[in-house]
mmCIF file of the N, C-alpha and C atoms, coordinates in Angstrom:
data_MODEL
# 
_entry.id   MODEL 
# 
loop_
_atom_site.group_PDB 
_atom_site.id 
_atom_site.type_symbol 
_atom_site.label_atom_id 
_atom_site.label_alt_id 
_atom_site.label_comp_id 
_atom_site.label_asym_id 
_atom_site.label_entity_id 
_atom_site.label_seq_id 
_atom_site.pdbx_PDB_ins_code 
_atom_site.Cartn_x 
_atom_site.Cartn_y 
_atom_site.Cartn_z 
_atom_site.occupancy 
_atom_site.B_iso_or_equiv 
_atom_site.pdbx_formal_charge 
_atom_site.auth_seq_id 
_atom_site.auth_comp_id 
_atom_site.auth_asym_id 
_atom_site.auth_atom_id 
_atom_site.pdbx_PDB_model_num 
ATOM 1   N N  . MET A 1 1  ? 0.813   -1.195 0.000  1.00 0.00 ? 1  MET A N  1 
ATOM 2   C CA . MET A 1 1  ? 0.000   0.000  0.000  1.00 0.00 ? 1  MET A CA 1 
ATOM 3   C C  . MET A 1 1  ? 0.857   1.260  0.000  1.00 0.00 ? 1  MET A C  1 
ATOM 4   N N  . GLY A 1 2  ? 2.109   1.165  -0.201 1.00 0.00 ? 2  GLY A N  1 
ATOM 5   C CA . GLY A 1 2  ? 3.026   2.281  -0.105 1.00 0.00 ? 2  GLY A CA 1 
ATOM 6   C C  . GLY A 1 2  ? 2.828   3.389  -1.124 1.00 0.00 ? 2  GLY A C  1 
ATOM 7   N N  . ILE A 1 3  ? 1.954   3.217  -2.090 1.00 0.00 ? 3  ILE A N  1 
ATOM 8   C CA . ILE A 1 3  ? 1.733   4.273  -3.082 1.00 0.00 ? 3  ILE A CA 1 
ATOM 9   C C  . ILE A 1 3  ? 0.566   5.176  -2.714 1.00 0.00 ? 3  ILE A C  1 
ATOM 10  N N  . ILE A 1 4  ? -0.066  4.926  -1.580 1.00 0.00 ? 4  ILE A N  1 
ATOM 11  C CA . ILE A 1 4  ? -1.195  5.734  -1.136 1.00 0.00 ? 4  ILE A CA 1 
ATOM 12  C C  . ILE A 1 4  ? -0.679  6.910  -0.314 1.00 0.00 ? 4  ILE A C  1 
ATOM 13  N N  . GLN A 1 5  ? -0.994  8.141  -0.731 1.00 0.00 ? 5  GLN A N  1 
ATOM 14  C CA . GLN A 1 5  ? -0.567  9.311  0.018  1.00 0.00 ? 5  GLN A CA 1 
ATOM 15  C C  . GLN A 1 5  ? -1.278  9.358  1.364  1.00 0.00 ? 5  GLN A C  1 
ATOM 16  N N  . CYS A 1 6  ? -0.544  9.791  2.382  1.00 0.00 ? 6  CYS A N  1 
ATOM 17  C CA . CYS A 1 6  ? -1.105  9.864  3.729  1.00 0.00 ? 6  CYS A CA 1 
ATOM 18  C C  . CYS A 1 6  ? -0.512  11.072 4.439  1.00 0.00 ? 6  CYS A C  1 
ATOM 19  N N  . ALA A 1 7  ? -1.366  12.027 4.776  1.00 0.00 ? 7  ALA A N  1 
ATOM 20  C CA . ALA A 1 7  ? -0.909  13.225 5.471  1.00 0.00 ? 7  ALA A CA 1 
ATOM 21  C C  . ALA A 1 7  ? -1.371  13.233 6.926  1.00 0.00 ? 7  ALA A C  1 
ATOM 22  N N  . GLU A 1 8  ? -2.012  12.165 7.356  1.00 0.00 ? 8  GLU A N  1 
ATOM 23  C CA . GLU A 1 8  ? -2.519  12.076 8.717  1.00 0.00 ? 8  GLU A CA 1 
ATOM 24  C C  . GLU A 1 8  ? -1.413  11.675 9.690  1.00 0.00 ? 8  GLU A C  1 
ATOM 25  N N  . LYS A 1 9  ? -1.643  11.919 10.968 1.00 0.00 ? 9  LYS A N  1 
ATOM 26  C CA . LYS A 1 9  ? -0.705  11.471 12.010 1.00 0.00 ? 9  LYS A CA 1 
ATOM 27  C C  . LYS A 1 9  ? -1.063  10.032 12.377 1.00 0.00 ? 9  LYS A C  1 
ATOM 28  N N  . CYS A 1 10 ? -0.858  9.152  11.439 1.00 0.00 ? 10 CYS A N  1 
ATOM 29  C CA . CYS A 1 10 ? -1.195  7.736  11.571 1.00 0.00 ? 10 CYS A CA 1 
ATOM 30  C C  . CYS A 1 10 ? 0.074   6.933  11.827 1.00 0.00 ? 10 CYS A C  1 
ATOM 31  N N  . ARG A 1 11 ? -0.055  5.864  12.591 1.00 0.00 ? 11 ARG A N  1 
ATOM 32  C CA . ARG A 1 11 ? 1.124   5.044  12.874 1.00 0.00 ? 11 ARG A CA 1 
ATOM 33  C C  . ARG A 1 11 ? 1.684   4.385  11.622 1.00 0.00 ? 11 ARG A C  1 
ATOM 34  N N  . PHE A 1 12 ? 0.896   4.288  10.550 1.00 0.00 ? 12 PHE A N  1 
ATOM 35  C CA . PHE A 1 12 ? 1.351   3.672  9.306  1.00 0.00 ? 12 PHE A CA 1 
ATOM 36  C C  . PHE A 1 12 ? 1.915   4.681  8.308  1.00 0.00 ? 12 PHE A C  1 
ATOM 37  N N  . GLN A 1 13 ? 1.832   5.991  8.591  1.00 0.00 ? 13 GLN A N  1 
ATOM 38  C CA . GLN A 1 13 ? 2.322   7.030  7.691  1.00 0.00 ? 13 GLN A CA 1 
ATOM 39  C C  . GLN A 1 13 ? 3.826   7.159  7.804  1.00 0.00 ? 13 GLN A C  1 
ATOM 40  N N  . LYS A 1 14 ? 4.490   7.154  6.672  1.00 0.00 ? 14 LYS A N  1 
ATOM 41  C CA . LYS A 1 14 ? 5.942   7.345  6.640  1.00 0.00 ? 14 LYS A CA 1 
ATOM 42  C C  . LYS A 1 14 ? 6.290   8.156  5.398  1.00 0.00 ? 14 LYS A C  1 
ATOM 43  N N  . ASP A 1 15 ? 6.943   9.278  5.602  1.00 0.00 ? 15 ASP A N  1 
ATOM 44  C CA . ASP A 1 15 ? 7.357   10.155 4.499  1.00 0.00 ? 15 ASP A CA 1 
ATOM 45  C C  . ASP A 1 15 ? 6.191   10.549 3.593  1.00 0.00 ? 15 ASP A C  1 
ATOM 46  N N  . GLY A 1 16 ? 5.004   10.722 4.179  1.00 0.00 ? 16 GLY A N  1 
ATOM 47  C CA . GLY A 1 16 ? 3.841   11.164 3.427  1.00 0.00 ? 16 GLY A CA 1 
ATOM 48  C C  . GLY A 1 16 ? 3.074   10.067 2.714  1.00 0.00 ? 16 GLY A C  1 
ATOM 49  N N  . TYR A 1 17 ? 3.455   8.820  2.929  1.00 0.00 ? 17 TYR A N  1 
ATOM 50  C CA . TYR A 1 17 ? 2.783   7.693  2.287  1.00 0.00 ? 17 TYR A CA 1 
ATOM 51  C C  . TYR A 1 17 ? 2.438   6.621  3.306  1.00 0.00 ? 17 TYR A C  1 
ATOM 52  N N  . CYS A 1 18 ? 1.451   5.806  2.961  1.00 0.00 ? 18 CYS A N  1 
ATOM 53  C CA . CYS A 1 18 ? 1.046   4.691  3.811  1.00 0.00 ? 18 CYS A CA 1 
ATOM 54  C C  . CYS A 1 18 ? 2.120   3.605  3.736  1.00 0.00 ? 18 CYS A C  1 
ATOM 55  N N  . SER A 1 19 ? 2.575   3.119  4.887  1.00 0.00 ? 19 SER A N  1 
ATOM 56  C CA . SER A 1 19 ? 3.623   2.106  4.903  1.00 0.00 ? 19 SER A CA 1 
ATOM 57  C C  . SER A 1 19 ? 3.088   0.693  5.094  1.00 0.00 ? 19 SER A C  1 
ATOM 58  N N  . LEU A 1 20 ? 1.754   0.529  5.089  1.00 0.00 ? 20 LEU A N  1 
ATOM 59  C CA . LEU A 1 20 ? 1.197   -0.819 5.197  1.00 0.00 ? 20 LEU A CA 1 
ATOM 60  C C  . LEU A 1 20 ? 1.624   -1.651 3.992  1.00 0.00 ? 20 LEU A C  1 
ATOM 61  N N  . ASP A 1 21 ? 2.079   -2.867 4.234  1.00 0.00 ? 21 ASP A N  1 
ATOM 62  C CA . ASP A 1 21 ? 2.437   -3.731 3.111  1.00 0.00 ? 21 ASP A CA 1 
ATOM 63  C C  . ASP A 1 21 ? 1.342   -4.746 2.810  1.00 0.00 ? 21 ASP A C  1 
ATOM 64  N N  . ARG A 1 22 ? 0.335   -4.802 3.693  1.00 0.00 ? 22 ARG A N  1 
ATOM 65  C CA . ARG A 1 22 ? -0.842  -5.643 3.450  1.00 0.00 ? 22 ARG A CA 1 
ATOM 66  C C  . ARG A 1 22 ? -2.004  -5.095 4.270  1.00 0.00 ? 22 ARG A C  1 
ATOM 67  N N  . CYS A 1 23 ? -3.193  -5.469 3.926  1.00 0.00 ? 23 CYS A N  1 
ATOM 68  C CA . CYS A 1 23 ? -4.374  -5.003 4.647  1.00 0.00 ? 23 CYS A CA 1 
ATOM 69  C C  . CYS A 1 23 ? -4.382  -5.548 6.066  1.00 0.00 ? 23 CYS A C  1 
ATOM 70  N N  . CYS A 1 24 ? -4.947  -4.770 6.970  1.00 0.00 ? 24 CYS A N  1 
ATOM 71  C CA . CYS A 1 24 ? -5.081  -5.199 8.357  1.00 0.00 ? 24 CYS A CA 1 
ATOM 72  C C  . CYS A 1 24 ? -6.520  -4.939 8.794  1.00 0.00 ? 24 CYS A C  1 
ATOM 73  N N  . THR A 1 25 ? -6.768  -4.980 10.078 1.00 0.00 ? 25 THR A N  1 
ATOM 74  C CA . THR A 1 25 ? -8.106  -4.782 10.611 1.00 0.00 ? 25 THR A CA 1 
ATOM 75  C C  . THR A 1 25 ? -8.637  -3.399 10.269 1.00 0.00 ? 25 THR A C  1 
ATOM 76  N N  . VAL A 1 26 ? -9.855  -3.351 9.765  1.00 0.00 ? 26 VAL A N  1 
ATOM 77  C CA . VAL A 1 26 ? -10.512 -2.078 9.469  1.00 0.00 ? 26 VAL A CA 1 
ATOM 78  C C  . VAL A 1 26 ? -10.913 -1.442 10.787 1.00 0.00 ? 26 VAL A C  1 
ATOM 79  N N  . ASN A 1 27 ? -10.486 -0.188 11.015 1.00 0.00 ? 27 ASN A N  1 
ATOM 80  C CA . ASN A 1 27 ? -10.756 0.528  12.252 1.00 0.00 ? 27 ASN A CA 1 
ATOM 81  C C  . ASN A 1 27 ? -11.933 1.471  12.155 1.00 0.00 ? 27 ASN A C  1 
ATOM 82  N N  . SER A 1 28 ? -12.267 1.904  10.947 1.00 0.00 ? 28 SER A N  1 
ATOM 83  C CA . SER A 1 28 ? -13.346 2.867  10.761 1.00 0.00 ? 28 SER A CA 1 
ATOM 84  C C  . SER A 1 28 ? -13.859 2.799  9.329  1.00 0.00 ? 28 SER A C  1 
ATOM 85  N N  . VAL A 1 29 ? -15.146 2.990  9.171  1.00 0.00 ? 29 VAL A N  1 
ATOM 86  C CA . VAL A 1 29 ? -15.720 3.068  7.827  1.00 0.00 ? 29 VAL A CA 1 
ATOM 87  C C  . VAL A 1 29 ? -16.247 4.465  7.541  1.00 0.00 ? 29 VAL A C  1 
ATOM 88  N N  . SER A 1 30 ? -16.137 5.369  8.524  1.00 0.00 ? 30 SER A N  1 
ATOM 89  C CA . SER A 1 30 ? -16.664 6.724  8.348  1.00 0.00 ? 30 SER A CA 1 
ATOM 90  C C  . SER A 1 30 ? -15.597 7.729  7.927  1.00 0.00 ? 30 SER A C  1 
ATOM 91  N N  . GLY A 1 31 ? -14.323 7.431  8.122  1.00 0.00 ? 31 GLY A N  1 
ATOM 92  C CA . GLY A 1 31 ? -13.254 8.368  7.775  1.00 0.00 ? 31 GLY A CA 1 
ATOM 93  C C  . GLY A 1 31 ? -12.694 8.105  6.391  1.00 0.00 ? 31 GLY A C  1 
ATOM 94  N N  . SER A 1 32 ? -11.626 8.801  6.050  1.00 0.00 ? 32 SER A N  1 
ATOM 95  C CA . SER A 1 32 ? -11.032 8.640  4.728  1.00 0.00 ? 32 SER A CA 1 
ATOM 96  C C  . SER A 1 32 ? -10.154 7.395  4.629  1.00 0.00 ? 32 SER A C  1 
ATOM 97  N N  . CYS A 1 33 ? -9.619  6.913  5.746  1.00 0.00 ? 33 CYS A N  1 
ATOM 98  C CA . CYS A 1 33 ? -8.776  5.721  5.737  1.00 0.00 ? 33 CYS A CA 1 
ATOM 99  C C  . CYS A 1 33 ? -9.317  4.692  6.725  1.00 0.00 ? 33 CYS A C  1 
ATOM 100 N N  . PRO A 1 34 ? -9.696  3.523  6.256  1.00 0.00 ? 34 PRO A N  1 
ATOM 101 C CA . PRO A 1 34 ? -10.243 2.521  7.159  1.00 0.00 ? 34 PRO A CA 1 
ATOM 102 C C  . PRO A 1 34 ? -9.202  1.891  8.084  1.00 0.00 ? 34 PRO A C  1 
ATOM 103 N N  . TYR A 1 35 ? -7.910  2.120  7.830  1.00 0.00 ? 35 TYR A N  1 
ATOM 104 C CA . TYR A 1 35 ? -6.827  1.524  8.624  1.00 0.00 ? 35 TYR A CA 1 
ATOM 105 C C  . TYR A 1 35 ? -6.164  2.515  9.578  1.00 0.00 ? 35 TYR A C  1 
ATOM 106 N N  . TYR A 1 36 ? -6.694  3.737  9.636  1.00 0.00 ? 36 TYR A N  1 
ATOM 107 C CA . TYR A 1 36 ? -6.087  4.795  10.447 1.00 0.00 ? 36 TYR A CA 1 
ATOM 108 C C  . TYR A 1 36 ? -6.011  4.419  11.922 1.00 0.00 ? 36 TYR A C  1 
ATOM 109 N N  . ILE A 1 37 ? -4.799  4.548  12.476 1.00 0.00 ? 37 ILE A N  1 
ATOM 110 C CA . ILE A 1 37 ? -4.561  4.427  13.917 1.00 0.00 ? 37 ILE A CA 1 
ATOM 111 C C  . ILE A 1 37 ? -3.663  5.598  14.282 1.00 0.00 ? 37 ILE A C  1 
ATOM 112 N N  . GLU A 1 38 ? -4.100  6.421  15.223 1.00 0.00 ? 38 GLU A N  1 
ATOM 113 C CA . GLU A 1 38 ? -3.328  7.601  15.599 1.00 0.00 ? 38 GLU A CA 1 
ATOM 114 C C  . GLU A 1 38 ? -1.951  7.194  16.112 1.00 0.00 ? 38 GLU A C  1 
ATOM 115 N N  . ALA A 1 39 ? -0.922  7.881  15.632 1.00 0.00 ? 39 ALA A N  1 
ATOM 116 C CA . ALA A 1 39 ? 0.446   7.605  16.046 1.00 0.00 ? 39 ALA A CA 1 
ATOM 117 C C  . ALA A 1 39 ? 0.674   8.126  17.452 1.00 0.00 ? 39 ALA A C  1 
ATOM 118 N N  . SER A 1 40 ? 1.347   7.328  18.258 1.00 0.00 ? 40 SER A N  1 
ATOM 119 C CA . SER A 1 40 ? 1.721   7.803  19.585 1.00 0.00 ? 40 SER A CA 1 
ATOM 120 C C  . SER A 1 40 ? 3.014   8.599  19.457 1.00 0.00 ? 40 SER A C  1 
ATOM 121 N N  . LEU A 1 41 ? 3.397   9.315  20.495 1.00 0.00 ? 41 LEU A N  1 
ATOM 122 C CA . LEU A 1 41 ? 4.578   10.174 20.430 1.00 0.00 ? 41 LEU A CA 1 
ATOM 123 C C  . LEU A 1 41 ? 5.847   9.406  20.105 1.00 0.00 ? 41 LEU A C  1 
ATOM 124 N N  . ASN A 1 42 ? 6.019   8.203  20.620 1.00 0.00 ? 42 ASN A N  1 
ATOM 125 C CA . ASN A 1 42 ? 7.250   7.457  20.361 1.00 0.00 ? 42 ASN A CA 1 
ATOM 126 C C  . ASN A 1 42 ? 7.248   6.778  18.999 1.00 0.00 ? 42 ASN A C  1 
ATOM 127 N N  . GLU A 1 43 ? 6.118   6.779  18.276 1.00 0.00 ? 43 GLU A N  1 
ATOM 128 C CA . GLU A 1 43 ? 6.056   6.190  16.951 1.00 0.00 ? 43 GLU A CA 1 
ATOM 129 C C  . GLU A 1 43 ? 6.123   7.231  15.844 1.00 0.00 ? 43 GLU A C  1 
ATOM 130 N N  . SER A 1 44 ? 6.100   8.516  16.194 1.00 0.00 ? 44 SER A N  1 
ATOM 131 C CA . SER A 1 44 ? 6.082   9.552  15.166 1.00 0.00 ? 44 SER A CA 1 
ATOM 132 C C  . SER A 1 44 ? 7.437   9.679  14.484 1.00 0.00 ? 44 SER A C  1 
ATOM 133 N N  . ASP A 1 45 ? 7.417   10.203 13.273 1.00 0.00 ? 45 ASP A N  1 
ATOM 134 C CA . ASP A 1 45 ? 8.662   10.385 12.545 1.00 0.00 ? 45 ASP A CA 1 
ATOM 135 C C  . ASP A 1 45 ? 9.344   11.676 12.986 1.00 0.00 ? 45 ASP A C  1 
ATOM 136 N N  . SER A 1 46 ? 10.427  12.037 12.346 1.00 0.00 ? 46 SER A N  1 
ATOM 137 C CA . SER A 1 46 ? 11.209  13.197 12.762 1.00 0.00 ? 46 SER A CA 1 
ATOM 138 C C  . SER A 1 46 ? 10.423  14.500 12.679 1.00 0.00 ? 46 SER A C  1 
ATOM 139 N N  . LEU A 1 47 ? 9.386   14.560 11.850 1.00 0.00 ? 47 LEU A N  1 
ATOM 140 C CA . LEU A 1 47 ? 8.582   15.776 11.761 1.00 0.00 ? 47 LEU A CA 1 
ATOM 141 C C  . LEU A 1 47 ? 7.727   15.966 13.006 1.00 0.00 ? 47 LEU A C  1 
ATOM 142 N N  . GLY A 1 48 ? 7.421   14.894 13.698 1.00 0.00 ? 48 GLY A N  1 
ATOM 143 C CA . GLY A 1 48 ? 6.584   14.986 14.879 1.00 0.00 ? 48 GLY A CA 1 
ATOM 144 C C  . GLY A 1 48 ? 7.350   15.104 16.180 1.00 0.00 ? 48 GLY A C  1 
ATOM 145 N N  . LYS A 1 49 ? 8.661   14.988 16.113 1.00 0.00 ? 49 LYS A N  1 
ATOM 146 C CA . LYS A 1 49 ? 9.472   15.045 17.320 1.00 0.00 ? 49 LYS A CA 1 
ATOM 147 C C  . LYS A 1 49 ? 9.985   16.471 17.536 1.00 0.00 ? 49 LYS A C  1 
ATOM 148 N N  . PRO A 1 50 ? 10.128  16.874 18.794 1.00 0.00 ? 50 PRO A N  1 
ATOM 149 C CA . PRO A 1 50 ? 10.673  18.198 19.052 1.00 0.00 ? 50 PRO A CA 1 
ATOM 150 C C  . PRO A 1 50 ? 12.129  18.307 18.622 1.00 0.00 ? 50 PRO A C  1 
ATOM 151 N N  . SER A 1 51 ? 12.493  19.473 18.212 1.00 0.00 ? 51 SER A N  1 
ATOM 152 C CA . SER A 1 51 ? 13.864  19.727 17.773 1.00 0.00 ? 51 SER A CA 1 
ATOM 153 C C  . SER A 1 51 ? 14.790  19.917 18.964 1.00 0.00 ? 51 SER A C  1 
ATOM 154 N N  . ASP A 1 52 ? 16.030  19.458 18.829 1.00 0.00 ? 52 ASP A N  1 
ATOM 155 C CA . ASP A 1 52 ? 17.041  19.652 19.871 1.00 0.00 ? 52 ASP A CA 1 
ATOM 156 C C  . ASP A 1 52 ? 17.745  20.998 19.721 1.00 0.00 ? 52 ASP A C  1 
ATOM 157 N N  . ALA A 1 53 ? 17.525  21.660 18.602 1.00 0.00 ? 53 ALA A N  1 
ATOM 158 C CA . ALA A 1 53 ? 18.185  22.950 18.360 1.00 0.00 ? 53 ALA A CA 1 
ATOM 159 C C  . ALA A 1 53 ? 17.588  24.037 19.240 1.00 0.00 ? 53 ALA A C  1 
ATOM 160 N N  . ASP A 1 54 ? 18.415  24.961 19.643 1.00 0.00 ? 54 ASP A N  1 
ATOM 161 C CA . ASP A 1 54 ? 17.970  26.095 20.476 1.00 0.00 ? 54 ASP A CA 1 
ATOM 162 C C  . ASP A 1 54 ? 17.471  27.232 19.650 1.00 0.00 ? 54 ASP A C  1 
# 
């Protein structure tokens, strides 16, 4: 599924694309992505982490 664009803060989002390599449990049928799971702070990519620069 890596060709699907993803701008959400989802645990499967990586570099703006969905990183799922196969379908998993459907979490919602009302939103835009049925596989969306909110990313926790320790799972976010470098864009979601605070900067160490002063």
